[in-house]
Structure formats: structure tokens, C-alpha cells
VEXZAVO-254385 format. One record per atom (N, C-alpha, C): residue number from 1; x, y, z. Coordinates in pm, 1 decimal, padded with zeros to 6 digits. Example, Ala and Ser with C-alpha at 12.3 -4.5 7.8 and 13.67 -1.06 7.14 Angstrom:
BEGIN
   nr         u         v         w
    1   01319.0  -00569.0   00780.0
    1   01230.0  -00450.0   00780.0
    1   01320.0  -00330.0   00780.0
    2   01285.0  -00225.0   00708.0
    2   01367.0  -00106.0   00714.0
    2   01290.0   00003.0   00787.0
This chain:
BEGIN
   nr         u         v         w
    1   02125.7  -01286.0   01267.7
    1   02099.3  -01336.4   01147.0
    1   02140.7  -01209.9   00998.0
    2   02098.4  -01261.0   00889.4
    2   02112.8  -01192.9   00783.7
    2   01966.9  -01223.8   00774.3
    3   01904.2  -01158.7   00666.3
    3   01736.5  -01180.6   00582.0
    3   01826.3  -01295.4   00472.1
    4   01741.1  -01327.9   00439.4
    4   01720.8  -01411.1   00328.4
    4   01751.7  -01400.9   00170.6
    5   01830.4  -01387.2   00116.6
    5   01866.2  -01277.6  -00033.3
    5   01834.9  -01385.4  -00110.4
    6   01832.1  -01292.0  -00264.0
    6   01753.5  -01332.1  -00346.2
    6   01864.3  -01277.7  -00445.9
    7   01891.4  -01309.3  -00586.8
    7   01957.9  -01240.0  -00708.1
    7   01892.6  -01224.3  -00771.8
    8   01877.4  -01088.3  -00754.4
    8   01832.8  -00998.1  -00856.3
    8   01908.1  -00899.8  -00934.4
    9   01887.7  -00881.1  -01074.8
    9   01980.0  -00816.3  -01157.3
    9   02152.8  -00879.8  -01129.5
   10   02162.5  -00983.4  -01098.7
   10   02321.5  -00999.8  -01065.0
   10   02332.8  -01008.7  -00957.2
   11   02257.4  -00890.9  -00832.7
   11   02315.3  -00881.1  -00686.2
   11   02214.0  -00955.7  -00593.0
   12   02281.3  -00941.5  -00458.9
   12   02179.9  -01020.7  -00370.5
   12   02126.7  -00976.7  -00304.6
   13   01976.0  -00970.5  -00320.5
   13   01903.4  -00821.5  -00261.0
   13   01778.1  -00880.2  -00153.9
   14   01767.2  -00850.6  -00044.6
   14   01677.2  -00913.5   00062.7
   14   01521.3  -00885.3   00045.5
   15   01493.4  -00980.2   00050.3
   15   01317.8  -00952.7   00017.2
   15   01220.6  -00928.6   00194.1
   16   01139.5  -00835.1   00178.4
   16   01090.0  -00795.3   00308.9
   16   00921.1  -00868.9   00229.4
   17   00870.9  -00902.1   00323.5
   17   00718.3  -00935.2   00267.1
   17   00643.4  -00865.0   00365.4
   18   00546.6  -00750.9   00319.0
   18   00408.5  -00678.9   00415.5
   18   00356.6  -00802.1   00459.2
   19   00330.2  -00928.9   00361.9
   19   00198.7  -00985.7   00427.2
   19   00307.9  -01122.8   00498.2
   20   00270.4  -01162.1   00604.5
   20   00345.7  -01230.3   00711.2
   20   00265.3  -01386.6   00672.2
   21   00167.2  -01389.9   00623.2
   21   00108.2  -01553.2   00569.1
   21   00204.7  -01560.1   00435.2
   22   00224.5  -01443.8   00294.8
   22   00333.1  -01509.0   00221.0
   22   00469.1  -01537.3   00245.1
   23   00522.9  -01450.6   00378.8
   23   00639.3  -01505.1   00382.1
   23   00696.9  -01625.2   00461.7
   24   00543.8  -01657.5   00521.5
   24   00557.8  -01778.6   00568.0
   24   00559.8  -01866.2   00454.8
   25   00524.5  -01856.3   00381.2
   25   00497.3  -01959.3   00247.2
   25   00681.4  -01936.9   00214.9
   26   00691.8  -01840.0   00203.0
   26   00835.3  -01814.0   00117.8
   26   00927.3  -01900.3   00191.6
   27   00929.2  -01869.0   00343.6
   27   00994.1  -01964.2   00437.6
   27   01015.1  -02112.7   00451.6
   28   00915.4  -02128.1   00404.7
   28   00896.7  -02330.8   00398.1
   28   00945.8  -02329.5   00216.4
   29   00939.8  -02283.0   00184.0
   29   01000.6  -02285.9   00017.0
   29   01157.5  -02267.0   00062.7
   30   01237.2  -02186.6   00078.7
   30   01367.7  -02141.2   00137.2
   30   01409.0  -02244.2   00229.6
   31   01337.7  -02285.7   00322.3
   31   01405.8  -02415.7   00416.6
   31   01411.9  -02514.1   00346.5
   32   01288.0  -02563.3   00271.5
   32   01330.9  -02678.2   00194.3
   32   01472.4  -02682.5   00094.3
   33   01486.3  -02559.2   00020.2
   33   01582.8  -02538.7  -00045.5
   33   01730.3  -02513.9  -00031.1
   34   01694.4  -02437.5   00089.5
   34   01866.6  -02453.4   00154.0
   34   01914.0  -02521.1   00263.6
   35   01811.9  -02583.0   00323.0
   35   01799.8  -02658.4   00459.9
   35   01870.2  -02604.7   00532.1
   36   01880.6  -02500.4   00543.3
   36   01955.8  -02405.6   00680.8
   36   01830.4  -02350.5   00778.2
   37   01842.2  -02376.4   00930.4
   37   01716.0  -02279.2   01001.2
   37   01705.9  -02182.6   00995.5
   38   01592.9  -02136.3   00934.0
   38   01542.9  -02027.6   00901.4
   38   01452.9  -01931.6   00987.8
   39   01428.5  -01822.2   01025.3
   39   01292.6  -01775.2   01090.7
   39   01239.5  -01643.8   01037.8
   40   01115.5  -01621.7   01045.2
   40   01058.5  -01521.0   01022.4
   40   01121.5  -01366.7   01137.5
   41   01152.7  -01260.7   01090.0
   41   01182.5  -01186.1   01217.5
   41   01105.8  -01039.3   01150.8
   42   01073.7  -00977.6   01227.9
   42   00980.0  -00818.7   01178.9
   42   01085.9  -00751.6   01181.8
   43   01070.7  -00680.4   01088.9
   43   01199.6  -00532.3   01072.4
   43   01126.7  -00443.2   01065.9
   44   01168.0  -00348.7   01115.4
   44   01072.7  -00194.0   01113.7
   44   01062.6  -00143.8   00946.1
   45   00940.1  -00088.4   00961.4
   45   00956.1  -00046.3   00814.6
   45   00970.6   00047.5   00739.4
   46   01045.8   00164.5   00815.6
   46   01106.9   00283.8   00769.9
   46   01245.6   00259.1   00729.1
   47   01321.7   00155.3   00833.0
   47   01449.2   00074.8   00789.1
   47   01410.5  -00003.9   00659.1
   48   01321.0  -00082.7   00654.6
   48   01289.8  -00170.8   00542.9
   48   01257.5  -00021.9   00395.7
   49   01172.3   00049.8   00408.3
   49   01137.1   00141.9   00333.3
   49   01289.7   00235.5   00261.2
   50   01329.6   00265.2   00357.2
   50   01526.9   00318.1   00320.2
   50   01599.0   00213.9   00224.0
   51   01536.9   00117.4   00268.4
   51   01697.2   00022.4   00236.6
   51   01615.7  -00011.1   00057.1
   52   01449.4  -00010.6   00079.2
   52   01416.4  -00055.1  -00095.6
   52   01424.6   00094.0  -00177.1
   53   01395.6   00204.1  -00093.6
   53   01451.8   00353.5  -00225.5
   53   01590.4   00323.6  -00223.8
   54   01707.7   00280.7  -00151.9
   54   01829.2   00275.9  -00182.0
   54   01833.8   00175.2  -00313.7
   55   01735.5   00041.3  -00330.5
   55   01730.9  -00045.6  -00464.2
   55   01919.5  -00180.6  -00315.0
   56   01841.8  -00157.2  -00234.2
   56   01910.9  -00253.0  -00146.7
   56   01870.4  -00335.0  -00075.0
   57   01725.2  -00351.4  -00089.9
   57   01604.2  -00460.4  -00093.7
   57   01452.6  -00409.1  -00151.9
   58   01382.2  -00546.6  -00145.0
   58   01256.3  -00521.0  -00211.7
   58   01140.2  -00548.9  -00114.7
   59   01093.9  -00452.4  -00104.5
   59   00937.3  -00485.8  -00050.3
   59   00818.5  -00582.0  -00136.9
   60   00787.8  -00650.0  -00101.4
   60   00710.1  -00750.9  -00156.3
   60   00556.9  -00744.8  -00075.2
   61   00467.9  -00669.5  -00132.5
   61   00301.0  -00632.7  -00146.8
   61   00260.6  -00748.7  -00102.9
   62   00163.2  -00744.7  -00052.6
   62   00019.0  -00840.4  -00026.3
   62  -00031.8  -00874.1  -00118.3
   63  -00057.2  -00974.9  -00191.3
   63  -00162.4  -01018.6  -00318.4
   63  -00270.2  -00964.4  -00292.5
   64  -00330.9  -01020.0  -00190.1
   64  -00469.2  -00941.2  -00147.1
   64  -00509.9  -00776.2  -00170.8
   65  -00377.9  -00703.0  -00111.5
   65  -00397.1  -00591.6  -00110.8
   65  -00330.6  -00500.9  -00253.4
   66  -00288.3  -00540.1  -00348.4
   66  -00278.4  -00528.0  -00444.1
   66  -00416.8  -00573.7  -00560.3
   67  -00487.0  -00661.0  -00482.8
   67  -00576.8  -00676.3  -00613.1
   67  -00689.7  -00625.4  -00533.6
   68  -00713.7  -00594.3  -00387.2
   68  -00790.3  -00492.9  -00350.1
   68  -00759.7  -00352.1  -00425.5
   69  -00629.8  -00291.1  -00429.9
   69  -00588.0  -00175.0  -00512.6
   69  -00607.4  -00184.1  -00613.7
   70  -00680.9  -00232.0  -00678.0
   70  -00725.8  -00282.0  -00872.4
   70  -00674.8  -00343.2  -00945.0
   71  -00536.4  -00430.2  -00869.4
   71  -00431.5  -00497.2  -00995.8
   71  -00501.3  -00602.2  -01026.7
   72  -00471.5  -00609.4  -01152.2
   72  -00542.7  -00752.9  -01209.7
   72  -00498.8  -00885.9  -01144.7
   73  -00597.5  -00982.2  -01178.7
   73  -00596.2  -01154.1  -01084.0
   73  -00476.0  -01162.3  -01117.6
   74  -00409.7  -01232.5  -01010.6
   74  -00241.5  -01294.2  -01043.6
   74  -00163.8  -01206.1  -01081.9
   75  -00144.1  -01092.4  -01019.2
   75  -00044.0  -00991.5  -01073.3
   75   00092.0  -01056.8  -00998.5
   76   00211.1  -01033.9  -01047.6
   76   00340.3  -01090.3  -00945.3
   76   00335.2  -00981.3  -00864.0
   77   00380.0  -01012.8  -00733.5
   77   00400.5  -00878.6  -00612.2
   77   00533.4  -00799.4  -00617.3
   78   00563.3  -00902.2  -00682.3
   78   00772.1  -00854.9  -00719.2
   78   00730.7  -00681.3  -00761.1
   79   00827.0  -00624.7  -00762.4
   79   00819.3  -00486.5  -00774.8
   79   00728.5  -00392.4  -00815.9
   80   00622.4  -00438.6  -00748.5
   80   00454.8  -00363.8  -00720.4
   80   00500.3  -00234.4  -00605.1
   81   00404.4  -00115.3  -00620.8
   81   00431.8  -00069.8  -00522.7
   81   00348.7  -00116.4  -00391.6
   82   00347.5  -00057.1  -00285.8
   82   00310.6  -00123.6  -00145.2
   82   00180.4  -00060.4  -00171.6
   83   00058.5  -00164.3  -00148.7
   83  -00067.5  -00022.0  -00160.4
   83  -00094.9  -00058.9  -00003.9
   84  -00193.2   00120.7   00045.9
   84  -00197.4   00133.3   00159.2
   84  -00393.4   00169.7   00131.1
   85  -00421.3   00169.7   00242.6
   85  -00574.4   00196.5   00267.8
   85  -00655.8   00326.2   00374.1
   86  -00712.5   00419.7   00325.0
   86  -00722.8   00492.0   00426.3
   86  -00880.4   00575.1   00413.7
   87  -00952.6   00639.3   00490.5
   87  -01066.9   00654.4   00504.0
   87  -01033.9   00828.9   00578.4
   88  -01015.4   00934.3   00452.4
   88  -00962.7   01085.8   00530.2
   88  -01064.6   01117.9   00655.9
   89  -01207.5   01081.0   00662.6
   89  -01277.2   01130.4   00767.6
   89  -01243.6   01093.6   00864.2
   90  -01154.2   00999.5   00883.7
   90  -01164.2   00918.9   01025.5
   90  -00997.4   00969.3   01110.7
   91  -00961.1   01059.8   01034.5
   91  -00834.6   01134.0   01097.7
   91  -00873.4   01181.3   01227.9
   92  -00774.5   01157.2   01340.6
   92  -00744.3   01198.8   01434.1
   92  -00684.1   01332.3   01471.4
   93  -00698.3   01394.5   01532.7
   93  -00654.6   01531.7   01601.7
   93  -00596.2   01507.9   01688.1
   94  -00418.5   01537.3   01696.5
   94  -00307.1   01524.8   01769.7
   94  -00373.0   01671.8   01869.9
   95  -00282.8   01663.3   01974.0
   95  -00272.4   01799.8   02086.4
   95  -00268.7   01924.1   02032.8
   96  -00148.3   01918.3   01912.7
   96  -00106.8   02031.6   01866.4
   96  -00210.6   02064.6   01742.1
   97  -00287.9   02020.2   01688.7
   97  -00410.0   02012.6   01597.9
   97  -00399.0   01989.6   01478.4
   98  -00277.5   01891.1   01474.6
   98  -00266.1   01860.3   01324.3
   98  -00368.4   01698.7   01345.7
   99  -00328.8   01677.4   01189.3
   99  -00458.6   01571.6   01193.2
   99  -00346.4   01460.4   01212.2
  100  -00411.1   01308.4   01234.5
  100  -00313.6   01198.6   01203.8
  100  -00398.8   01105.8   01157.7
  101  -00385.6   01068.4   01013.1
  101  -00454.1   01019.9   00960.4
  101  -00395.5   00860.4   00969.9
  102  -00484.8   00725.6   01001.8
  102  -00438.4   00612.0   00985.6
  102  -00473.3   00540.6   00876.8
  103  -00332.8   00466.2   00822.3
  103  -00291.2   00404.6   00695.7
  103  -00288.9   00257.4   00719.9
  104  -00345.0   00163.5   00631.9
  104  -00394.6   00021.0   00672.5
  104  -00313.2  -00004.9   00559.7
  105  -00232.2  -00128.1   00579.2
  105  -00182.5  -00226.8   00437.0
  105  -00304.8  -00324.6   00422.3
  106  -00405.1  -00323.4   00454.7
  106  -00525.3  -00446.1   00457.2
  106  -00622.4  -00348.5   00376.3
  107  -00751.3  -00405.9   00304.1
  107  -00877.2  -00305.1   00270.2
  107  -00968.8  -00327.1   00391.8
  108  -00952.1  -00465.9   00418.1
  108  -01080.1  -00523.8   00512.6
  108  -01049.3  -00475.5   00666.4
  109  -00914.3  -00442.7   00688.2
  109  -00918.0  -00356.8   00818.6
  109  -00928.7  -00231.2   00836.4
  110  -00904.3  -00175.0   00703.9
  110  -00934.5  -00008.1   00679.0
  110  -01081.8  -00002.4   00657.8
  111  -01201.7  -00085.8   00628.4
  111  -01314.0  -00088.1   00632.5
  111  -01349.2  -00116.4   00800.9
  112  -01302.2  -00226.0   00826.9
  112  -01325.7  -00231.4   00986.6
  112  -01340.4  -00135.4   01078.2
  113  -01238.4  -00056.1   01047.1
  113  -01182.4   00079.0   01126.0
  113  -01300.7   00204.9   01115.9
  114  -01302.6   00186.8   00967.5
  114  -01430.5   00284.8   00944.4
  114  -01530.4   00264.5   00986.5
  115  -01594.7   00125.7   00973.3
  115  -01748.7   00095.9   01066.4
  115  -01712.0   00118.1   01205.4
  116  -01620.9   00094.0   01265.5
  116  -01614.1   00114.5   01443.2
  116  -01615.6   00264.1   01427.1
  117  -01555.4   00340.1   01371.8
  117  -01547.2   00478.9   01391.2
  117  -01683.8   00560.4   01345.2
  118  -01767.5   00479.3   01268.3
  118  -01898.0   00541.0   01229.8
  118  -02032.3   00466.0   01342.7
  119  -01948.4   00361.4   01369.6
  119  -02077.2   00309.9   01472.9
  119  -02049.0   00370.1   01613.8
  120  -01915.6   00436.8   01645.0
  120  -01848.9   00569.3   01739.2
  120  -01969.7   00676.8   01733.2
  121  -01907.2   00733.9   01619.5
  121  -01968.7   00895.9   01584.1
  121  -02036.7   00902.3   01529.9
  122  -02112.0   00811.0   01465.3
  122  -02247.2   00866.7   01343.7
  122  -02197.9   00854.1   01274.3
  123  -02320.9   00891.0   01129.7
  123  -02261.4   00967.5   01038.7
  123  -02335.6   00885.1   00893.9
  124  -02332.3   00936.5   00823.1
  124  -02403.2   00896.4   00675.1
  124  -02286.0   00819.2   00633.2
  125  -02324.0   00664.5   00577.9
  125  -02194.9   00551.2   00515.9
  125  -02160.3   00649.0   00377.7
  126  -02250.7   00687.5   00328.9
  126  -02238.0   00749.2   00218.4
  126  -02128.4   00886.8   00193.6
  127  -02122.5   00964.5   00282.1
  127  -01996.7   01018.5   00326.4
  127  -01855.8   00970.7   00340.6
  128  -01844.9   00841.3   00352.9
  128  -01713.4   00829.1   00398.7
  128  -01661.6   00747.7   00282.6
  129  -01541.2   00716.4   00259.9
  129  -01496.0   00627.0   00160.9
  129  -01339.2   00607.9   00174.3
  130  -01332.8   00433.2   00176.4
  130  -01171.7   00434.1   00175.8
  130  -01105.4   00449.1   00004.5
  131  -00989.0   00477.2   00075.5
  131  -00948.3   00522.1  -00085.1
  131  -00802.1   00434.3  -00069.6
  132  -00771.6   00420.8  -00199.9
  132  -00598.9   00336.0  -00225.6
  132  -00510.7   00438.9  -00201.2
  133  -00390.7   00431.1  -00140.8
  133  -00290.6   00520.4  -00137.9
  133  -00163.9   00466.9  -00204.7
  134  -00036.5   00425.9  -00200.7
  134   00078.5   00382.3  -00202.7
  134   00161.4   00429.4  -00074.9
  135   00284.8   00327.3  -00053.4
  135   00376.6   00359.8   00034.1
  135   00424.8   00489.1  -00019.6
  136   00511.0   00491.2  -00137.8
  136   00580.3   00579.4  -00149.1
  136   00516.3   00722.2  -00184.4
  137   00361.3   00677.3  -00210.0
  137   00264.1   00820.0  -00227.6
  137   00301.4   00920.1  -00100.8
  138   00283.9   00820.5  -00024.9
  138   00248.4   00894.0   00173.4
  138   00398.0   00925.4   00173.0
  139   00507.1   00847.0   00173.4
  139   00606.8   00919.7   00233.0
  139   00673.9   01014.7   00160.0
  140   00621.0   01045.1  -00006.5
  140   00615.4   01158.1  -00099.0
  140   00628.8   01303.2  -00041.3
  141   00465.2   01274.4   00019.0
  141   00358.7   01394.5   00080.6
  141   00404.9   01418.9   00189.5
  142   00445.4   01354.1   00305.5
  142   00510.2   01388.4   00426.8
  142   00655.8   01468.3   00402.3
  143   00700.4   01427.6   00286.0
  143   00848.9   01480.3   00315.6
  143   00872.5   01666.2   00189.4
  144   00733.4   01663.7   00142.3
  144   00738.6   01744.8   00052.0
  144   00600.8   01849.8   00079.0
  145   00505.9   01822.2   00164.5
  145   00410.1   01902.5   00164.2
  145   00401.8   01921.2   00281.3
  146   00414.1   02100.5   00334.8
  146   00417.0   02120.8   00469.8
  146   00328.7   02113.7   00548.0
  147   00219.9   02098.4   00510.1
  147   00055.1   02096.4   00612.7
  147   00009.5   01969.0   00578.3
  148   00081.4   01861.7   00555.1
  148  -00017.2   01702.3   00520.9
  148   00037.8   01664.0   00668.9
  149  -00090.6   01574.9   00668.6
  149  -00113.1   01506.1   00803.1
  149  -00048.5   01440.6   00842.1
  150  -00030.1   01384.3   01000.2
  150   00100.5   01288.6   00969.9
  150  -00014.0   01111.3   00969.2
  151   00071.5   01047.4   00947.0
  151   00000.1   00899.5   00895.7
  151   00095.2   00833.5   01021.8
  152  -00040.3   00731.0   01030.1
  152   00003.3   00646.1   01166.6
  152   00003.0   00514.0   01061.1
  153   00080.9   00423.5   01055.9
  153   00087.6   00318.9   01005.8
  153   00014.9   00219.7   01014.6
  154  -00063.9   00141.7   01022.9
  154  -00126.8   00003.8   01087.8
  154  -00104.2  -00114.2   01065.7
  155  -00025.5  -00200.2   01084.4
  155   00030.8  -00273.3   01049.6
  155  -00076.9  -00398.9   01066.8
  156  -00082.5  -00495.7   00971.7
  156  -00204.2  -00597.6   00955.0
  156  -00199.6  -00656.0   01057.6
  157  -00304.3  -00682.7   01123.2
  157  -00323.1  -00792.3   01305.9
  157  -00267.0  -00911.2   01246.0
  158  -00269.8  -00983.9   01152.6
  158  -00125.2  -01082.4   01111.3
  158  -00014.2  -01068.9   01175.7
  159   00040.7  -00950.2   01110.7
  159   00189.8  -00945.6   01159.1
  159   00195.4  -00893.1   01314.6
  160   00118.8  -00822.3   01359.6
  160   00082.7  -00805.3   01517.8
  160   00113.5  -00887.4   01575.6
  161  -00010.9  -01064.8   01545.7
  161  -00014.5  -01145.8   01632.0
  161   00117.3  -01226.4   01574.6
  162   00163.2  -01264.5   01443.1
  162   00355.6  -01325.5   01485.5
  162   00429.4  -01258.8   01540.8
  163   00436.6  -01131.4   01527.9
  163   00530.1  -01039.5   01635.2
  163   00496.3  -01056.1   01784.4
  164   00370.8  -01083.5   01803.5
  164   00349.8  -01160.8   01953.5
  164   00404.0  -01249.0   02013.3
  165   00342.4  -01345.7   01908.1
  165   00428.4  -01502.9   01930.2
  165   00613.9  -01488.7   01930.9
  166   00619.2  -01438.8   01858.4
  166   00792.8  -01450.2   01826.9
  166   00820.2  -01403.9   01943.4
  167   00776.0  -01270.1   02024.7
  167   00809.1  -01213.0   02133.8
  167   00844.1  -01311.3   02264.4
  168   00686.7  -01361.2   02241.8
  168   00670.9  -01508.6   02369.7
  168   00792.5  -01593.5   02337.9
  169   00852.1  -01592.8   02251.9
  169   00995.6  -01692.2   02233.4
  169   00879.7  -01844.8   02196.5
């Protein structure tokens, strides 16, 4: 099937939601409006990002992530950059010596990973900070900075759970 599309500037554009719960709410609205049999289908982040950069799709960030990144209360997520959260101090080293930095789509999940890393490795909590980034900034850094750390995009737990249920049928 095809992704559900909405008209943007006179052109049909598929919307891809980062927040599976927001996608589920939109799915119910679309089912009521169209009377079609619709479903939530996972798409690869890289594919969706490429389509969004070509202005052939819209990535809709999580409202909660936008707020955690400092957006004002009630901001419309349409057209907003997709926020990510990272803690530079929890990067892991690959076999080749390059750092791999986990990037989270959810601030609470980034904070949870930081707490787990501190529990395992110790450290002063004042020495650790979760910072906000954007998906576009991270991809630009990967493309332009030679010694940039590798990134591991960590999907929200709710998305992982949805995919697990989807695959189980």
C-alpha cells in the first residue's frame, strides 16, 4: 500500500510520524474521514529522511520531544525539525576506535540511558548532560565532518513495541 497523503501547497505529500501514538491518533481520524481500511506501517528512518529532504514527504516530530527541546507549549509539529537527545559522555567505542553516540528521539529515554550508564560505570551526575540536537544537524555532521562520531539512532520504545506487535500479526 501507499502512505496516507495530505495536500501541501497543492501537492500530495505523505506524512511520517516519529511518534507512533500520534500516528495512531491520526490513523483513526483518517479511517473515519476516508472509510478506508488503513494501517500503521513502519518505514526506515533513512528512506523517510531522504524523501523529506527532497520535499516528497513530511516527517512529523513528537509533540513531547518538541516541548522537551524547548518549543513553546502547543507548537504545531508540522514543519518542525525532528529533535534528538544525546549525552556525549555515554558514547561507546567501536573496534576501530571510532566513537558511536546513541541518539534518542525521546528525552526521558535518553535520561534513562544516562542513568543506566552512570549506574554501570559510575561518575558524578554533574559531569553528564543530555543535550538536544536535530536530525538534520546530525546528518549534516555525518556528511561533512570527517572525524565525526558514528551515530546510533535509538527508536522510541513505543515504536519498537508497535513494530514487534505488527510483525507478530
